[in-house]
N, C-alpha and C positions, 0 to 999 in steps of 0.2 A: 540641444530642442529634448525640455520633457513634457509627453502626452499622457494625457490623462484619460485612463482605462479604469474599466466598471466590473470585477469578476465577481460569483459567489462563491465564497471559499466555505464545504462545511455548514453550505444552509445558510452565512453570513456573506450579505454584500458590503463588499471593500470599493469605493472608490479613490486612488491613490494614483500620484502621477510620478510618472517612471523615466527612466531613459532607455534612451529606444534602444541600447543592447542587454539591459538587466536578465538574464532572465530568469526563466517562471521558477524554477528551485528560489534563485537566490531573492524572488519578491516573497516565496511560499516562506525563507526562514530567517529571513535577513528585517523584512519590511513587517508580515504577517504575525514571524515569532512563533510559527511555530513549525520547531525542529525538529519532532517525528519523521522526516523528510529527511533523509538524511543525503551529502555530493559524497562520494566514494572515486570517482574519476575524472569525473569534467569530461568522461569523449563518449560516456551514452555506451560503453563496455560492458559497465556491473550490477547497473540494474537497482541500486539504493535509491535511488532516485523518485522511483518510479509513482507517478499520479492518476488518479482517474480526470480525464477533461472531457464533458459532457459526456459522463459513461466508459470512457475510452483506455487502456490503459496505455501513460505516455509518457518517456523517462522525461521529465520534465528538465532537465542539463542541455536537454536538443529545442528548448522552445523556448521564445521569447516571450517575455511577459505581458508584450504589447500584443504578441499572437494569440494569450488566453481572451483579449477585454472580449466581454458578455459572455463568457464561459461561464461553467457549473462547475467546476474540482474538488474533488472528493483525496483529500488526506488520510494519513494510517488516524489522525486523529478527528477523524469523522466516520469513522467504524464504528464503534460503540455508539449507541443510543439510549436514552435515557437511564445512562450508567451501569447498563450490564452491555459484556464485551460481544465483540460479533462474534462466529460458532469458529471463524479462522483464527482470533485471538484468543479463543479458549481454547480450541483446535493444539496453538503452537505450545497453551500451559502445558494443555494434560500430557500429548506427545513428546514432550522435551522437544522443540523444534527450534531452536535456537542454544545459540553458544552462547556466542559475544554479544549477540543482537543488534551490531549496525546494520546488518544486509535487511533481518528481518521485515522493516517496516516496507520494502519493494518490494519484498517475494510474499508477502502478504497482499497487498493492493493486488502483483500477477496475479496471484491465487484468484483473488478475489474476481478478476476480471474471466478470469476461466470458468467458473464455474458459475457465473450469471451464464454466459454461454452455453455450459456445459456440466451440468449438473449432479451426475456420474461420469466425472473421467478414470480414467483406466488409470492404471500405473505412470502406462510410458508417453500417454497425455500430459498426465503430471510433468514429469522431467520436461518432456518437450515444452510446455508451458513455461517452464522455468530458465530456459536456456542464457536470453540474458541477464538473467540473474546471477550474480556470481558469491557465490557463501564460502570463505576460506577456511572454517573452523569443522564445517562437519562435511560430510559423507554426502548426505541431500537423504538418505534413510529415513531420520525424523522427521525432517519438511515434508517429505512426502507423505511418513504415516497423521502428521498433521493436517492437511489436506485432505486427504481421503476419513479424518477423524470429523472434519467442517462438515464435509458432502452430505454424508451419512446426517450428523443435525440440520442439515440446512431440508433437505429432503423428510424429516420430518422420524428417522432413523432414531432406535434407540442403540447408546453409542456408551460401553460399557469403557470405563478410563482407566491408561492405565499409570496417570501421573497423580499429583496430587489435587486437589481442589482448587477448581481454580475463583482466585478472588472475584468476589462478588459487582465490586467499583469497576469502572476502568479509569486508569491515571492518567 
């Protein structure tokens, strides 16, 4: 038995029919075609599927699509605005906060949730906020630096980039 739901994803409203067992991550990736949200474990351990639901970070593999009926969802694709990278996306570019990039969307979404609640987190607070996000490639050092970079930019502080200039358009 299919259910009709309505969700607003990255500002665009979608009305779709879904099976009750369809996970939110499957709706986002397979139905809506937004593949920036990754599936890493299907058990909520890795955080690669983190999105924002009504402004809160949620591991989308732990939520059924029908539970998101009427909700506003933001994915990694929705962070960039008007062709400009979000400060977190820029920070990851500038501070080399990724290697393979598989975990990056989930880490950025978790970090965006943190920075919304705490605009000036300590290194320890950043590391604690990322405990539900696994990165198998890095030692998290550059990820933490990337989040610190973004936090400073979001507070309006001048940041001296350590890396190459960030691209101007969101891809």
